[in-house]
C-alpha positions as CSV (number, residue, x, y, z in Angstrom):
1,M,209.8,85.6,127.2
2,A,206.4,86.2,128.8
3,K,205.1,83.6,131.2
4,N,201.5,82.3,130.7
5,V,199.9,83.0,134.1
6,T,196.4,82.2,134.9
7,N,194.6,82.3,138.2
8,E,192.5,79.4,139.6
9,S,189.2,80.9,138.4
10,E,190.5,81.2,134.9
11,Q,192.0,77.7,134.9
12,Q,188.7,75.9,135.6
13,P,187.0,76.9,132.3
14,L,190.2,76.2,130.4
15,D,190.5,72.7,131.9
16,S,186.8,72.1,131.0
17,I,187.4,73.2,127.4
18,K,190.5,71.0,127.2
19,Q,188.5,68.0,128.5
20,C,185.8,68.6,125.9
21,I,188.3,68.8,123.1
22,F,190.3,65.7,124.1
23,S,187.3,63.6,125.1
24,G,185.1,64.7,122.2
25,Q,182.3,65.4,124.6
26,S,180.8,68.6,125.8
27,N,178.9,69.3,129.0
28,T,177.7,72.5,127.5
29,S,174.0,72.4,126.8
30,I,172.4,74.5,124.1
31,D,169.3,76.4,125.2
32,I,166.5,75.4,122.8
33,K,165.3,79.0,122.6
34,D,168.7,80.0,121.2
35,V,168.3,77.3,118.5
36,V,164.8,78.5,117.8
37,D,166.1,82.1,117.3
38,L,168.9,80.8,115.1
39,A,166.4,78.8,113.0
40,I,164.3,82.0,112.5
41,D,167.4,83.9,111.5
42,I,168.4,81.2,109.0
43,W,164.9,81.4,107.5
44,R,165.1,85.2,107.2
45,L,168.6,85.0,105.7
46,D,167.4,82.4,103.1
47,K,164.5,84.7,102.1
48,K,166.8,87.7,101.8
49,L,169.3,85.8,99.7
50,F,166.6,84.6,97.4
51,K,165.8,88.3,96.6
52,V,169.4,89.1,95.6
53,K,170.3,85.9,93.8
54,D,170.1,87.6,90.4
55,K,172.7,90.2,91.5
56,L,175.4,87.6,92.4
57,N,177.5,85.5,90.1
58,E,177.2,81.7,89.9
59,D,180.1,81.0,92.4
60,E,178.7,83.4,95.0
61,N,175.3,81.8,94.7
62,K,176.7,78.3,95.0
63,S,178.7,79.3,98.0
64,L,175.8,80.9,99.8
65,D,173.5,78.1,98.9
66,N,175.9,75.6,100.4
67,T,176.2,77.7,103.6
68,I,172.4,78.0,104.0
69,D,172.1,74.2,103.4
70,R,174.6,73.5,106.2
71,L,172.8,75.8,108.5
72,K,169.5,74.2,107.7
73,R,171.0,70.7,108.3
74,F,172.2,71.9,111.7
75,V,168.7,73.0,112.6
76,K,167.1,69.8,111.3
77,K,169.7,67.7,113.1
78,N,168.6,69.4,116.3
79,N,165.0,68.4,115.7
80,I,163.9,71.9,114.9
81,E,161.0,72.3,112.4
82,V,160.5,75.6,110.7
83,K,157.1,76.2,109.1
84,D,156.3,78.9,106.6
85,Y,152.6,79.3,106.0
86,T,152.7,81.6,102.9
87,G,150.2,80.6,100.3
88,Q,148.2,78.3,102.6
89,K,144.4,78.6,103.3
90,Y,143.6,80.3,106.5
91,N,140.9,79.4,108.9
92,G,140.3,80.5,112.4
93,G,141.8,77.2,113.7
94,T,145.2,77.8,112.1
95,N,147.7,78.1,115.0
96,V,149.3,81.4,113.9
97,D,149.3,85.0,115.2
98,V,147.7,87.2,112.5
99,L,149.4,90.6,112.4
100,Q,147.1,92.0,109.8
101,Y,144.0,91.2,107.8
102,E,143.8,92.7,104.3
103,K,140.8,92.7,102.0
104,E,141.5,91.1,98.7
105,P,138.5,91.1,96.3
106,G,137.8,87.9,94.4
107,L,139.2,85.4,96.9
108,K,137.1,82.3,97.5
109,H,138.7,81.7,100.9
110,P,141.1,83.6,103.2
111,I,144.8,82.9,102.4
112,I,148.0,83.5,104.3
113,F,149.6,86.1,102.0
114,L,152.8,86.5,103.9
115,T,154.7,84.8,106.7
116,H,156.4,87.5,108.6
117,E,158.0,85.0,111.0
118,P,157.8,81.2,110.7
119,A,156.4,78.8,113.3
120,V,159.2,76.9,115.1
121,S,158.8,73.6,117.0
122,H,161.1,71.2,118.6
123,L,160.2,67.5,118.8
124,G,156.5,68.5,118.2
125,K,156.4,71.2,120.9
126,L,155.6,74.6,119.5
127,Y,158.1,77.2,120.7
128,R,157.1,80.1,118.4
129,K,153.9,80.7,116.6
130,A,154.1,82.0,113.0
131,K,153.3,85.7,112.5
132,V,151.4,86.2,109.3
133,I,149.4,88.6,107.1
134,V,146.1,87.2,105.9
135,H,144.2,88.2,102.7
136,E,140.4,87.7,102.9
């Protein structure tokens, strides 16, 4: 029978993990930028899944919707706000990065046609500006 051998440098992280498990507490901090990136990926995944919903059966859609909802709750629980500007009026004061302006005859005012990447903030502090395409 093989003996479980660990050296001292390997034992420290293992002891720390055991302490977290048994105490229910973690000293591991999550970098807010990682959560911001995760929030953007969840937003993208939600948009992509919406496009393929009609190709999936009811059970698959329900399962994926539940998963996306759990991920969104995690983001919200960590005080992350994700803002999609698609369809909103655009003015020069809108705090977004415009990737492209496109001419659209007949518009009364410029509109954000597409959000390429949402704005993400944490506790009111903007970490990532939205990237958008504007029709004018």
